[in-house]
Residue, then its C-alpha position, 0 to 999 in steps of 0.5 A: m798771079s800765083t807765087p811759086p812755092i818756096t822750098l825750105p831746107a829739110e829740118g830736124a826735130e828742133g828746127i835745125p837743117l839736116e846735114e847733107p849726106p856724106q859723100p863717098p871717098a875719092y878713091a885713087p891709086d894713092n888712096p885705095p879702097w883696100g888696106l894693108p891686110g887685103a894687099l898682104g892677103l893677095l900677096i900670100l894668095s898668089f904664092v899659095l895659088m902657084v903651089v896649088t896649081q903646080v901640085v894639081c898639074l904635076v901629080p896627074y902627070a907623075l902618076r901617068r908616068g908611073v911615078k910613086l908619090d915618095e919619088l915625086p920630089q926627085f921626079a919634079l926636079n929632074d924630069p924635063g916633062a915635069i919641069f915644063v908642067q911646073i913652069a906652065s902651071i904658073i900661068p893659070a895661077h897668075l890668071l887666078t891671082l888677077g881674078a882675086a885682085w879684081l874682086l879686091v880692087t873693084r869691091v866685086g865690080k863696084l869700082p873701076f879696076l884700071k882707075m883704082l890702080g893707075l893703069e889708065w892711059g895717061w902718063g903724067r910728069g912728062l912720061t911717055f910710052w917711048r920713054c918707058v921703053g927707053l928706060a927698060v932698055l937702059l935697065y937691061l943694058a945696065g943688067w948686062s954690064i953687071l953680069q959681064v963683071s960678076g961672071p957666070t949666071d948658074n942658078a936654079l932658074e937658069r937650070l930650069i930653062q936649060s932642062s928642055r926647049a919646052a921649059a924655055l918657051a914656057t918660061a919666056f911666055a909666062a915672063t912676058f904675058t902674065a908675070p909683069l902684070v901680076e907682079e906689078l899689080v901685087f907689089r906696086g899696085l896693091l901693096y905699095s898703095a896700102l903702105r903709102r897711105l899707112v906709113g908714107k911714101v919713103w917707107a912704102v918705097a923701101v918695103v916694096f923695093l926690098l920685098f920684091a927683090l928678096i922674093h926673087v933671090p932664091q931662084y937666082w941664088p948664088s948669081y950675085g950679078v943677077i940679084a944685083t940686077i933685080l935690086l936695080l930693077s925693083f928700085t927703079l920700078t918702085m921709084l917710078r910708081a912713087r914719082t908718077g902716082r901710076l902703075l902703068p909706067c911700071f908695067v910697061v917698063h917691066l914688060i919690055f925688060n922681061g920681053v927682051q930677055s924672053v926674045i933672047i931665050v927664044a932666039e938663043p938656039y938660032l943665035k948659037s947655030y948662026v955663030e957656029k956657022n959664021a964668024a961672030p960679029s965684033p962687039g963694036l958692030l953689035l953696039e953700033l947696031l943697037l945704038r942705031l935701033f935705039g935711036a930709031a925708036f925715038 
């Protein structure tokens, strides 16, 4: 009977076994394949894309209306159609940002996009979809309470929404279907992950929380109540990202929070018409109805 050959480990020139080939790094949301330069680059690119798409969409519209280039800034601020075009142009900018993010996160298709960002289903730490919905509703109620104390909410974004019905609907669409995903991906997906690995969890939370809120200040100034609400939202979402290690809960909370506001924007004319034709329901009745709906959801 022949003896099977014995396989010896590969040896180097001096008879020393060769080392095993290095294993690829175990990438995860808190150990991403991108660094801080890539995250900051995508953040800057997202703003550049919004400016470029606004110009690309607005200039042809203005020329068609017979507006001269030196009159363009004033036209962009006052013409309802121009305002609608600028708001609607945010949507293709968001889509282009998503495409650029996919290239960065996956290294041009070599890595799984959802897994690298923590956007896979699976919540962790006892968090569920309905708890995220509940947290979003509580955040909205807290923001509403702050606004009741702070007074009127006149700001640049509010004036844009009031400029025309088309502008209001475009704002509601972008705020619900593209903005939550893009903002969460850029801030608490790419930027937070890179900062956490570089400077630790505490500093990553502080930087992302403040930067997200700071970027939103110009469109809400001087509505201090709205700014306070944005601070609360940013802090909650960033802490949620730090606690769960995933981006999916942040996206769901942000989506529901914006979605509630969008529903109100869409329904506002109908609500005003109803109130004008009928006696306004008492605050106690509205609160009771809200609590019943909230309880039924759980």
